C-alpha positions in Angstrom: -81.2 3.5 -81.0 -80.5 0.0 -82.2 -77.1 -1.6 -81.6 -74.8 -1.6 -84.6 -72.2 -4.0 -83.3 -72.1 -7.3 -81.5 -69.6 -7.9 -78.7 -66.9 -10.4 -79.2 -67.0 -13.6 -77.2 -63.8 -12.9 -75.1 -62.1 -9.5 -75.3 -58.4 -9.4 -75.5 -56.1 -7.9 -72.9 -56.9 -10.3 -70.0 -54.1 -10.6 -67.4 -51.9 -13.7 -67.6 -52.1 -16.2 -64.7 -48.7 -15.2 -63.3 -50.0 -11.6 -62.6 -53.0 -12.8 -60.6 -51.1 -13.8 -57.5 -47.6 -13.1 -56.3 -46.5 -16.6 -55.3 -43.6 -17.2 -53.1 -41.0 -19.5 -54.6 -39.8 -21.8 -51.8 -36.8 -22.8 -53.9 -35.3 -19.5 -53.1 -35.1 -20.2 -49.4 -31.7 -21.3 -48.0 -33.3 -23.4 -45.3 -35.4 -26.6 -45.2 -37.5 -25.8 -42.2 -37.7 -23.2 -39.4 -35.5 -25.5 -37.3 -32.6 -24.2 -39.4 -33.3 -20.5 -38.7 -32.2 -18.5 -35.6 -35.6 -16.9 -35.1 -34.4 -13.6 -33.6 -37.3 -11.5 -34.8 -40.3 -11.1 -32.5 -41.9 -8.4 -34.7 -41.3 -7.3 -38.2 -41.5 -4.0 -40.0 -41.6 -1.7 -37.0 -38.2 0.0 -37.1 -39.8 3.5 -37.1 -41.9 2.7 -34.0 -38.8 1.1 -32.3 -36.8 4.3 -32.9 -39.5 6.4 -31.4 -39.9 4.2 -28.3 -36.1 4.2 -27.8 -36.1 8.0 -27.9 -38.9 8.4 -25.4 -37.4 5.8 -23.0 -33.9 7.3 -23.2 -34.9 11.0 -22.9 -35.2 11.6 -19.2 -37.0 15.0 -19.5 -40.4 16.2 -18.2 -43.3 15.7 -20.7 -41.5 13.0 -22.8 -44.0 10.3 -22.0 -44.9 8.0 -24.8 -48.1 7.1 -26.8 -47.9 3.9 -28.8 -50.5 4.0 -31.6 -51.4 1.2 -33.9 -54.1 -1.5 -34.4 -54.3 -4.4 -32.1 -52.4 -7.6 -32.9 -49.3 -6.0 -34.4 -46.9 -6.6 -31.5 -47.2 -3.4 -29.6 -47.1 -5.1 -26.2 -44.3 -7.5 -27.3 -42.0 -4.7 -28.5 -42.8 -2.6 -25.4 -42.0 -5.5 -23.0 -38.7 -6.2 -24.7 -37.6 -2.5 -24.9 -38.8 -1.6 -21.4 -37.1 -4.7 -19.9 -33.8 -3.6 -21.6 -34.0 0.0 -20.4 -35.2 -1.0 -16.9 -32.2 -3.4 -16.5 -29.8 -0.5 -17.0 -31.3 1.4 -14.0 -31.2 0.4 -10.4 -34.3 0.1 -8.3 -35.7 3.4 -6.9 -35.9 4.0 -3.2 -38.6 2.5 -1.0 -41.4 4.5 0.5 -43.1 4.1 3.9 -45.9 6.0 5.5 -45.5 6.7 9.2 -47.6 8.6 11.8 -47.3 12.3 12.0 -47.7 12.4 15.8 -48.4 16.2 15.9 -51.2 15.7 13.3 -52.3 12.1 12.9 -54.7 12.9 10.1 -51.7 13.8 7.8 -49.3 10.8 7.7 -45.9 11.5 6.3 -43.6 9.7 4.0 -40.3 8.2 4.8 -37.9 7.5 1.9 -35.4 4.7 2.5 -32.9 2.9 0.2 -34.3 0.0 -1.9 -34.6 -3.1 0.1 -34.8 -1.4 3.5 -38.5 -0.3 3.4 -39.8 -3.8 4.0 -37.2 -4.3 6.7 -38.2 -1.1 8.4 -41.8 -2.2 8.4 -40.9 -5.6 9.9 -38.7 -4.0 12.5 -41.4 -1.5 13.6 -43.9 -4.4 13.6 -41.6 -6.3 15.9 -41.1 -3.2 18.0 -44.8 -2.7 18.5 -45.3 -6.4 19.3 -42.5 -6.4 21.9 -43.6 -3.1 23.3 -47.1 -4.5 23.8 -45.6 -7.2 26.0 -42.9 -5.0 27.6 -45.3 -2.3 28.8 -47.5 -4.6 30.9 -44.4 -6.4 32.2 -42.8 -3.1 33.2 -45.9 -1.8 34.9 -46.4 -5.1 36.7 -42.8 -5.3 37.9 -42.1 -5.3 41.6 -39.9 -2.3 41.3 -42.6 -0.2 39.7 -45.3 -1.4 42.0 -43.1 -0.7 45.1 -42.4 2.8 43.8 -46.0 3.5 43.1 -47.0 2.2 46.5 -44.4 4.4 48.2 -45.7 7.5 46.4 -49.3 6.6 47.3 -48.4 5.8 50.9 -46.5 9.1 51.2 -49.5 11.0 50.0 -51.8 9.0 52.4 -49.5 9.7 55.3 -49.3 13.4 54.5 -53.1 13.7 54.3 -53.7 11.7 57.4 -50.9 13.5 59.4 -52.4 16.9 58.5 -55.8 15.8 59.7 -54.3 14.2 62.8 -52.4 17.3 63.7 -55.5 19.4 63.3 -57.6 17.0 65.4 -55.0 16.9 68.2 -54.9 20.7 68.4 -58.6 20.9 68.5 -58.9 18.2 71.2 -56.6 20.3 73.4 -59.2 23.1 73.3 -62.2 20.8 74.0 -63.2 20.3 70.3 -63.1 16.9 68.6 -62.5 16.2 64.8 -64.9 13.4 63.8 -65.3 11.5 60.5 -68.9 11.0 59.4 -70.5 9.6 56.3 -71.1 13.2 55.2 -67.5 14.2 55.9 -65.4 15.7 58.7 -67.1 17.7 61.5 -66.0 19.4 64.7 -68.0 18.7 68.0 -67.4 19.9 71.6 -66.0 17.4 74.1 -66.9 16.4 77.6 -64.8 14.0 79.5 -63.1 13.0 76.2 -66.5 12.2 74.7 -68.5 14.0 72.2 -71.1 16.3 73.9 -74.7 15.7 72.9 -76.8 18.6 71.7 -78.8 18.6 75.0 -75.6 18.8 77.1 -74.3 21.6 74.9 -77.6 23.5 75.4 -77.1 23.3 79.2 -73.8 25.1 79.0 -73.7 28.8 79.9 -74.1 31.2 77.1 -70.6 32.5 77.3 -69.2 28.9 77.1 -71.5 28.1 74.2 -70.2 31.2 72.4 -66.5 30.2 73.1 -67.0 26.6 71.9 -68.8 27.8 68.8 -66.0 30.2 68.0 -63.5 27.4 68.3 -65.5 25.1 66.0 -65.8 27.8 63.4 -62.1 28.6 63.5 -61.1 24.9 63.2 -63.7 24.5 60.5 -62.0 27.2 58.5 -58.6 25.6 59.0 -60.2 22.2 57.9 -61.5 23.9 54.7 -58.1 25.3 53.9 -56.6 21.8 54.5 -59.2 20.3 52.1 -58.3 22.8 49.4 -54.7 21.8 49.7 -55.4 18.0 49.3 -56.2 18.2 45.4 -52.9 19.9 44.9 -51.2 17.2 46.9 -53.1 14.6 44.7 -51.9 16.3 41.5 -48.4 16.2 42.8 -48.8 12.5 43.5 -50.2 12.0 39.9 -47.2 13.8 38.5 -44.9 11.6 40.5 -46.8 8.6 39.3 -46.6 9.8 35.7 -42.9 10.4 36.1 -42.5 6.9 37.5 -44.5 5.6 34.5 -42.3 7.6 32.0 -39.2 6.2 33.6 -40.6 2.7 33.6 -41.6 3.1 29.9 -38.2 4.6 29.1 -36.6 1.5 30.5 -39.1 -0.8 28.7 -38.9 0.9 25.3 -35.5 2.6 25.4 -33.4 -0.5 24.7 -35.8 -1.4 21.8 -35.4 2.0 20.2 -31.7 1.9 20.8 -31.4 -1.4 18.9 -33.3 0.2 16.0 -31.1 3.3 16.0 -28.1 1.1 15.7 -29.6 -0.6 12.7 -30.6 2.6 10.9 -27.7 4.8 12.1 -27.0 5.8 8.4 -30.5 7.1 7.8 -30.9 10.4 9.7 -34.6 10.8 8.9 -35.3 7.3 10.2 -33.5 8.3 13.4 -35.6 11.4 13.7 -38.7 9.2 13.3 -37.5 6.8 16.1 -36.9 9.7 18.4 -40.5 10.8 17.7 -41.7 7.3 18.5 -39.9 7.3 21.8 -41.3 10.6 22.8 -44.8 9.5 21.9 -44.4 6.2 23.8 -43.5 8.2 26.9 -46.3 10.7 26.3 -49.1 8.2 25.8 -47.8 5.0 27.3 -49.6 5.5 30.6 -52.9 6.2 28.8 -52.3 3.1 26.7 -51.7 1.1 29.9 -55.0 2.3 31.3 -56.8 1.7 28.0 -55.4 -1.8 27.9 -56.8 -2.5 31.3 -60.1 -1.2 30.2 -60.1 -3.6 27.2 -59.7 -6.6 29.4 -56.3 -6.5 31.1 -52.8 -5.5 30.2 -52.3 -8.7 28.2 -54.9 -7.3 25.7 -52.7 -4.5 24.4 -51.4 -6.4 21.3 -55.0 -7.1 20.2 -56.4 -3.6 20.5 -58.3 -2.0 17.7 -56.2 -0.6 14.9 -58.3 2.6 14.8 -57.8 3.5 18.4 -56.0 6.7 19.1 -53.8 4.9 21.6 -53.3 1.8 19.5 -49.7 0.4 19.3 -50.3 0.6 15.5 -49.5 4.4 15.8 -45.8 3.5 16.1 -45.6 1.2 13.0 -44.0 2.0 9.6 -46.3 1.1 6.7 -44.3 0.0 3.7 -46.1 1.5 0.7 -43.7 0.6 -2.1 -40.7 -1.7 -1.7 -38.1 -3.2 -4.0 -35.4 -5.8 -3.7 -32.0 -4.2 -3.1 -30.6 -5.7 -6.3 -33.7 -5.1 -8.4 -33.9 -2.9 -11.5 -36.3 -0.1 -12.3 -40.0 -1.3 -12.1 -42.1 -1.9 -15.2 -45.8 -2.0 -14.4 -48.5 -3.0 -16.8 -51.9 -1.9 -15.3 -54.7 -3.7 -17.1 -57.5 -2.2 -15.0 -56.7 1.5 -14.5 -59.5 2.5 -12.2 -58.9 5.5 -10.0 -58.0 3.5 -6.8 -55.8 1.1 -8.9 -54.0 4.0 -10.4 -53.5 6.5 -7.6 -54.0 4.3 -4.6 -56.7 4.2 -2.0 -57.3 4.5 1.8 -59.2 1.6 3.2 -61.5 1.8 6.2 -62.6 -0.5 8.9 -65.8 -0.6 11.0 -65.3 0.2 14.7 -68.3 0.5 17.0 -70.6 1.3 14.0 -68.3 3.9 12.6 -65.9 3.7 9.7 -62.4 4.7 10.8 -59.0 4.5 9.1 -55.3 5.1 9.8 -52.1 5.3 7.8 -51.5 1.5 7.8 -54.6 1.2 5.6 -53.2 3.2 2.8 -52.8 1.1 -0.4 -50.4 1.8 -3.2 -51.6 2.4 -6.8 -49.9 1.6 -10.1 -48.3 5.1 -10.1 -46.8 4.4 -6.7 -45.4 1.0 -7.8 -44.1 2.3 -11.1 -42.5 5.4 -9.6 -38.9 5.6 -10.7 -39.6 3.3 -13.6 -42.2 2.8 -16.3 -46.0 2.5 -16.3 -47.9 1.0 -19.3 -51.6 1.8 -19.6 -54.3 1.2 -22.2 -55.5 4.6 -23.4 -59.1 3.6 -24.0 -59.4 2.0 -20.6 -57.9 5.1 -19.0 -60.4 7.4 -20.8 -63.4 5.1 -20.0 -62.8 5.2 -16.2 -64.3 8.2 -14.3 -61.7 10.8 -13.0 -58.7 8.7 -14.1 -57.5 10.8 -17.1 -57.7 14.1 -15.1 -55.9 12.5 -12.1 -53.2 11.1 -14.3 -52.6 14.5 -16.0 -52.6 16.2 -12.6 -50.0 13.8 -11.2 -47.7 14.2 -14.3 -48.0 18.0 -14.4 -47.4 18.5 -10.7 -44.7 15.8 -10.3 -46.4 14.4 -7.2 -49.0 11.8 -6.5 -51.8 12.6 -4.0 -54.1 9.9 -2.8 -57.6 11.3 -2.9 -60.9 9.6 -3.4 -63.6 11.2 -5.6 -65.9 11.4 -2.6 -63.2 13.2 -0.6 -62.5 15.6 -3.5 -66.2 16.5 -3.7 -66.7 16.6 0.0 -69.0 13.6 0.1 -67.1 11.5 2.6 -68.8 11.2 6.0 -66.1 9.1 7.7 -62.8 10.5 9.1 -60.5 11.0 6.1 -56.7 11.0 6.0 -54.6 13.4 4.0 -51.4 11.4 3.3 -48.3 13.4 2.3 -48.1 13.4 -1.5 -45.3 11.2 -3.1 -42.8 12.9 -5.4 -43.4 11.4 -8.8 -40.7 10.7 -11.5 -41.6 8.0 -14.0 -42.3 7.3 -17.7 -45.9 6.7 -18.7 -46.7 4.7 -21.8 -50.2 4.8 -23.3 -51.2 2.3 -25.9 -54.2 3.0 -28.2 -55.7 3.2 -31.6 -54.5 6.0 -34.0 -57.9 7.7 -33.9 -57.7 7.9 -30.1 -54.3 9.5 -30.3 -55.4 12.2 -32.8 -58.6 12.8 -31.0 -56.7 13.5 -27.7 -54.2 15.7 -29.5 -57.0 17.7 -31.0 -59.4 17.9 -28.0 -57.0 18.1 -25.0 -54.5 20.9 -24.9 -52.5 19.2 -22.1 -52.0 16.0 -24.1 -49.3 17.3 -26.4 -47.3 18.7 -23.5 -47.4 15.5 -21.5 -47.0 12.9 -24.3 -44.5 14.4 -26.7 -43.4 11.2 -28.4 -45.7 9.1 -30.6 -44.6 5.6 -31.8 -46.8 4.5 -34.7 -46.8 0.9 -35.7 -46.9 0.0 -39.4 -49.4 -2.6 -40.5 -47.3 -3.8 -43.4 -43.7 -4.2 -44.6 -42.2 -4.5 -48.1 -42.2 -7.9 -49.7 -38.7 -7.9 -50.8 -35.9 -10.4 -50.2 -35.1 -8.9 -46.8 -38.7 -8.6 -45.8 -39.4 -12.3 -46.7 -36.4 -13.5 -44.8 -37.4 -11.3 -41.8 -40.9 -12.8 -42.0 -39.4 -16.3 -42.0 -37.6 -15.5 -38.8 -40.8 -14.0 -37.4 -42.6 -17.3 -38.1 -39.7 -19.2 -36.4 -39.8 -17.1 -33.3 -43.6 -17.2 -32.9 -43.6 -21.0 -33.4 -40.8 -21.5 -30.8 -42.4 -19.2 -28.2 -45.6 -21.2 -28.6 -43.8 -24.6 -28.4 -44.8 -25.6 -31.9 -43.1 -28.1 -34.2 -41.0 -26.6 -37.1 -42.5 -25.5 -40.3 -41.0 -26.6 -43.6 -40.1 -24.1 -46.2 -43.2 -24.8 -48.3 -45.3 -23.9 -45.2 -43.3 -20.7 -44.8 -43.8 -19.8 -48.4 -47.6 -20.2 -48.0 -47.5 -18.1 -44.9 -45.8 -15.3 -46.9 -48.5 -15.5 -49.5 -51.1 -15.4 -46.8 -49.4 -12.3 -45.3 -49.6 -10.6 -48.7 -53.3 -11.5 -49.0 -53.9 -10.0 -45.5 -52.1 -6.8 -46.7 -54.2 -6.8 -49.8 -51.1 -6.2 -51.9 -48.8 -8.6 -53.7 -45.8 -6.4 -53.0 -46.5 -6.0 -49.2 -46.7 -8.3 -46.2 -49.0 -7.9 -43.2 -47.2 -7.3 -39.9 -50.1 -8.7 -37.9 -48.7 -10.8 -35.1 -52.0 -12.1 -33.8 -53.4 -13.4 -37.1 -50.1 -15.1 -37.9 -49.9 -16.7 -34.5 -53.4 -18.1 -34.9 -52.7 -19.7 -38.2 -49.5 -21.2 -36.8 -51.3 -22.8 -33.9 -54.0 -24.2 -36.1 -51.7 -25.5 -38.8 -49.5 -27.2 -36.2 -52.5 -28.8 -34.7 -53.4 -30.4 -38.0 -49.8 -31.6 -38.5 -49.7 -33.0 -34.9 -53.0 -34.9 -35.6 -51.4 -36.5 -38.6 -48.2 -37.3 -36.6 -46.0 -35.3 -38.9 -42.7 -33.9 -37.6 -42.9 -30.8 -39.8 -45.8 -28.6 -40.6 -46.2 -28.5 -44.3 -47.8 -26.2 -46.9 -50.9 -28.4 -47.0 -51.4 -28.0 -43.2 -51.3 -24.2 -43.6 -53.6 -24.4 -46.5 -56.1 -26.6 -44.6 -55.9 -24.3 -41.6 -56.7 -21.3 -43.8 -59.6 -23.0 -45.4 -61.0 -24.1 -42.0 -60.6 -20.5 -40.6 -62.5 -19.2 -43.6 -65.3 -21.8 -43.3 -65.9 -21.0 -39.7 -66.8 -17.4 -40.5 -68.4 -17.5 -44.0 -72.0 -18.3 -43.0 -73.2 -14.9 -44.2 -71.3 -15.3 -47.5 -72.9 -18.7 -48.0 -76.4 -17.3 -47.4 -75.9 -14.4 -49.9 -74.5 -16.8 -52.5 -77.5 -19.0 -51.9 -79.9 -16.1 -52.4 -78.2 -15.3 -55.7 -78.2 -18.8 -57.0 -81.9 -19.2 -56.1 -82.6 -15.9 -58.0 -83.9 -14.2 -54.9 -81.1 -11.6 -55.6 -81.2 -11.0 -59.3 -77.7 -11.4 -60.8 -77.1 -12.4 -64.4 -73.8 -13.9 -65.5 -74.7 -14.3 -69.2 -76.6 -12.4 -71.8 -76.7 -8.7 -72.5 -78.8 -5.8 -71.0 -78.9 -2.1 -71.7 -78.2 0.1 -68.7 -77.4 -2.8 -66.3 -74.0 -3.6 -65.0 -72.7 -6.1 -62.4 -71.0 -4.1 -59.6 -69.1 -5.7 -56.7 -69.7 -5.0 -53.0 -67.4 -5.9 -50.2 -68.7 -6.8 -46.7 -66.1 -6.6 -43.9 -66.6 -8.7 -40.7 -63.7 -8.1 -38.3 -60.8 -10.1 -39.8 -62.9 -11.7 -42.6 -64.1 -9.8 -45.7 -65.9 -11.2 -48.7 -67.6 -9.7 -51.8 -70.7 -10.5 -53.9 -72.0 -9.0 -57.1 -74.8 -6.5 -57.1 -76.8 -5.3 -60.0 -76.4 -1.5 -60.8 -78.9 0.0 -63.2 -79.3 3.4 -64.8 -82.1 5.1 -66.7 -82.0 8.5 -68.5 -84.6 10.8 -69.8 -85.1 14.4 -70.9 -85.0 16.8 -68.0 -82.8 19.2 -65.9 -82.3 17.2 -62.7 -78.9 15.8 -63.7 -77.8 12.5 -62.3 -80.0 11.4 -59.4 -78.4 9.1 -56.8 -81.3 7.0 -55.5 -79.2 5.7 -52.7 -78.5 9.2 -51.5 -82.1 10.3 -51.9 -83.3 7.3 -49.8 -80.6 8.1 -47.2 -78.9 4.8 -47.8 -75.8 6.2 -49.6 -72.8 7.4 -47.6 -70.9 10.6 -48.2 -68.1 8.8 -50.2 -70.7 7.1 -52.5 -72.4 10.4 -53.1 -69.1 12.0 -53.9 -68.4 9.3 -56.5 -71.8 10.0 -58.2 -71.1 13.7 -58.3 -67.7 13.0 -59.9 -69.2 10.9 -62.6 -71.8 13.6 -63.2 -69.0 16.2 -63.6 -67.2 13.9 -66.1 -70.4 13.5 -68.0 -71.0 17.2 -68.3 -67.3 18.0 -69.1 -67.1 15.5 -71.9 -70.4 15.6 -73.6 -72.1 19.0 -72.7 -69.5 21.7 -73.4 -71.4 23.1 -76.4 -75.0 22.2 -75.5 -76.9 22.3 -72.2 -77.2 19.0 -70.3 -80.9 18.4 -70.6 -80.7 15.1 -68.7 -82.5 13.5 -65.8 -80.8 10.1 -64.9 -81.2 7.7 -62.0 -78.7 5.3 -60.6 -79.5 2.6 -58.1 -78.1 -0.5 -56.5 -80.8 -3.0 -57.2 -82.1 -5.0 -54.2 -79.9 -3.1 -51.8 -81.5 -2.7 -48.4 -78.7 -1.4 -46.3 -76.2 1.4 -46.3 -74.0 1.9 -49.4 -70.7 3.5 -48.9 -67.5 4.1 -50.9 -66.8 5.2 -54.5 -65.6 1.9 -55.8 -68.8 1.4 -57.8 -68.6 4.8 -59.6 -67.0 3.3 -62.7 -69.8 0.7 -62.9 -72.4 3.4 -62.4 -70.9 5.5 -65.2 -70.8 2.6 -67.5 -74.4 1.7 -66.8 -75.4 5.3 -67.6 -73.4 5.4 -70.8 -75.0 2.1 -71.8 -78.4 3.5 -71.4 -77.6 6.8 -73.2 -75.9 5.0 -76.1 -78.6 2.2 -76.1 -75.8 -0.4 -76.1 -76.2 -3.6 -74.2 -73.7 -4.6 -71.6 -72.3 -8.1 -71.3 -73.7 -9.6 -68.1 -70.9 -12.1 -68.0 -68.6 -9.3 -66.8 -68.4 -7.5 -63.5 -66.6 -4.3 -62.9 -65.1 -2.4 -60.0 -63.1 0.8 -59.6 -63.7 4.5 -59.0 -63.5 7.2 -61.6 -62.2 10.8 -61.6 -63.4 13.8 -63.5 -61.3 12.9 -66.4 -62.7 9.4 -66.7 -59.6 7.6 -65.4 -59.9 4.5 -63.3 -58.6 4.7 -59.8 -57.5 2.0 -57.4 -60.0 0.6 -54.9 -59.8 -1.7 -51.9 -60.8 -5.4 -51.6 -60.0 -6.2 -55.2 -59.2 -9.8 -54.4 -62.4 -10.4 -52.6 -64.4 -8.7 -55.4 -62.9 -10.9 -58.1 -63.4 -14.1 -56.0 -67.0 -13.1 -55.1 -68.0 -12.9 -58.8 -66.0 -16.0 -59.6 -67.8 -18.0 -57.0 -71.2 -17.2 -58.5 -70.0 -17.9 -62.0 -68.4 -21.1 -61.0 -71.6 -22.2 -59.2 -73.6 -21.6 -62.4 -71.0 -22.9 -64.7 -68.0 -21.2 -66.1 -68.5 -20.4 -69.8 -65.1 -19.0 -70.6 -66.6 -15.5 -71.3 -66.9 -14.4 -67.7 -64.5 -12.1 -65.8 -64.0 -9.0 -63.9 -62.7 -5.5 -64.9 -60.4 -3.9 -62.4 -58.4 -0.6 -62.5 -54.9 -1.0 -63.9 -53.4 0.4 -60.7 -54.9 -2.6 -58.8 -52.9 -5.2 -60.6 -50.1 -5.1 -58.1 -52.6 -5.8 -55.3 -53.7 -9.2 -56.8 -53.4 -12.2 -54.5 -56.2 -14.4 -55.8 -57.0 -17.9 -54.6 -55.4 -20.8 -56.3 -58.7 -22.0 -57.9 -59.4 -18.6 -59.4 -55.8 -18.4 -60.8 -56.2 -22.0 -62.2 -59.5 -21.1 -63.9 -57.9 -18.0 -65.5 -54.9 -20.0 -66.6 -57.3 -22.5 -68.3 -59.2 -19.7 -70.0 -62.4 -20.3 -68.1 -62.3 -17.0 -66.3 -60.6 -13.7 -66.9 -59.4 -10.5 -65.2 -59.0 -7.4 -67.4 -57.2 -4.2 -66.2 -58.6 -0.9 -67.5 -57.1 2.5 -67.5 -60.2 4.6 -68.1 -63.9 4.5 -68.8 -63.4 4.2 -72.5 -61.5 1.0 -72.2 -64.1 -0.3 -69.7 -67.1 0.5 -71.9 -65.4 -1.1 -74.9 -64.9 -4.3 -72.9 -68.5 -4.3 -71.5 -70.2 -3.5 -74.8 -67.8 -4.7 -77.5 -68.2 -1.4 -79.2 -65.3 1.0 -79.6 -65.4 4.0 -77.3 -64.4 6.4 -80.0 -61.1 8.2 -79.8 -60.9 11.7 -81.3 -58.6 12.1 -84.3 -56.1 14.9 -84.9 -59.0 17.3 -85.7 -60.8 16.1 -82.6 -63.5 14.3 -84.6 -65.0 11.2 -83.1 -66.0 8.4 -85.5 -69.6 7.4 -85.8 -70.9 4.0 -84.5 -68.8 4.5 -81.3 -70.0 4.8 -77.8 -68.9 8.4 -77.4 -70.6 9.4 -80.6 -73.9 7.7 -79.7 -73.9 9.2 -76.2 -73.2 12.7 -77.6 -75.9 12.3 -80.2 -78.4 11.3 -77.5 -77.5 14.2 -75.3 -77.8 16.7 -78.2 -81.2 15.2 -79.1 -82.4 15.5 -75.4 -81.2 19.2 -75.4 -83.1 19.9 -78.6 -86.3 18.3 -77.3 -86.0 20.2 -74.1 -85.4 23.5 -76.0 -88.4 22.8 -78.3 -90.8 22.2 -75.4 -89.5 25.2 -73.5 -89.8 27.8 -76.4 -93.6 28.2 -76.3 -93.6 28.7 -72.6 -90.9 31.3 -72.8 -92.8 33.2 -75.5 -96.0 33.2 -73.5 -94.1 34.5 -70.4 -92.6 37.2 -72.5 -96.0 38.3 -73.8 -97.4 38.5 -70.2 -94.4 40.5 -69.1 -94.0 42.7 -72.2 -95.5 46.2 -72.9 -99.0 46.3 -74.3 -97.9 48.5 -77.3 -95.2 46.1 -78.3 -95.6 44.5 -81.7 -96.8 40.9 -81.6 -94.0 38.3 -82.0 -93.7 36.4 -85.2 -95.4 33.1 -85.5 -93.3 30.4 -83.9 -91.6 28.0 -86.3 -92.3 24.3 -86.2 -90.1 22.5 -83.7 -86.8 21.8 -85.3 -85.7 18.3 -86.0 -83.0 17.1 -83.6 -79.6 18.3 -85.0 -76.9 15.9 -85.8 -74.6 15.0 -83.0 -71.4 17.0 -82.6 -68.5 15.2 -84.0 -65.9 17.1 -82.0 -65.3 16.1 -78.4 -62.7 17.4 -76.1 
């Protein structure tokens, strides 16, 4: 169907330049530079998150731990540090914790709780005690008093033993039998003239004499045996006397040391109990320690004995696990590497004679120990990415105690001797920081999460751009600059930063709250001002820094524009084509996003397949894009096919697209391309369009509108602006416009244009220059309009489809009908296509 109207050169209704970017008027500032501002704001636009954090920190109830959710770079850590420091300063330091030996069961060390500031002192005092005891024990045992007493005990035993033997020998000699000592032991032998009788002489004795002497020898032998059985008991008595002497000596050596410690810790009953236990253990094992020390190379080697030895002086130490200064406030711990040992602590081991051994002095505190009584801040993603950490954290919070246990120990895979330290009572506030998706994933997948983390503080990414918001942003700039040691920014620079914040937010009425991105721009702009030896950072410095940042990351954009300008990617910015529209595609690369035009084409034919999305069929289209195509199909059927069947097969495609396509922001362009093909009306290639469409044909707002306009502008500017080029955007996107200065200037000069559209009718009129065709009061659509031509085309397609389908239906009816049925009448000639309906709803 030939075109009946030619599009005008430049359609009316383009936006004026002042609506293309919400500029910040620096004349409205009441300061000349940030040097005049107090700069009290470290973050902006986070009042809701601050209220949530304050609630969680103030509410001292089980389960009221905190999850801070929000994207990176928006001041989460900054706010937390400030609020945690404020709350921690109101609370005194918690008590210190020390591990000490449980002498009755050394494999299960126990905890001592002492007031803040005294845990480290107790550890030092017990270290000094052990050091002094290691010197005092050898000195006491080597003293003359002890040696004399030991010698007396040993001499008494020796005298008793020898006296008993002497008495027995004297009595035997009186009866002619001698007690003699031989290498094999004691023996009795007959005497003759005070000399031992030889066997030959004994044999010459009369039988009666031999019998008498033998009886004497047997009797005295029995008495000797009884005496020998008594001697071990005598030796045990001597050993008991020696041990008692050793205990008394140890009591003198260690007693005064313990007494001094008791005086120092007289107000701590549980420490006094521990000191009594130490004293009893010193008396119990001191003698063995003395003997072991000698075996290790002399009594002087006691202080250097192996820490893993059962009799090591280390058994009497106090191991400070967590200590605080007496005047400190509650601890605030940021654990950046929350592995299981770093979180719940660990028990180190040392090699001794080829075996790994350990003791309570090798227990190391984790972040939960250090933060006990205060606050612990963890990165949620790091916690979840470490094995066993999440379950261990939940177990500690649920049980209210912290148990040090390695995974190998829990699974029974530890071959070395393992300790079971007494669990520490736990009372602290845990703060997790993570992305929103992580928070909602945990809340959905873990039933314990909602019970343990009952408060969520969500950070906003934007704040309103009103007078208060702009002033707060100026204070924000001031604070960041001063914290980084930067020179002041004049008010023109501040105004440009406000505009940049709106651009980051993608909304002329909002400001981005990103702390990281702003800080980076401040640093780079100040660097340029410093290089030029300027005392103040100006608007030009900020502008130059922004251009430099963009240039550093726009390699891909440059390559794509080069491919378009070299006609490797086919994009027309002038002329007219039927069924072909310039769509706009955004590519996001971390903090940098850009757009470029992409040709969208549509073809239609008679059929029943409806609208075919080639992107979806080729598995390149995402679910949102497919949804957009389905919506435009629904609009097409609802508007043009209420009275006739939709006998249409149409295809939509992004030309020269070789990657995934997602989003519905091209659905308006796809619909216009299809209407152009159905109406056989050419589309102006000097225009590009973006926006999504609903089932009623209304244009809906989309994201990346600034990048899309600028992407098409760059191509048009590179090929030469004709004054006819421009972009169609949804009316609801006008408030989001924050275009570059060069684009605004081109629009102001009439060399480029931006048109807002409310619906598909307004869009197709601008693209084709032909009226869309509004129904009158009777619902009749005028001829020579887009809607009339599309309706006529669809009715014609339906008639053609019906005409071709009729013979096939009659043939099928004949095959399925009864044999006696009368033959059907001769088919009429295919009807001419009816005129298009003039009534549209």
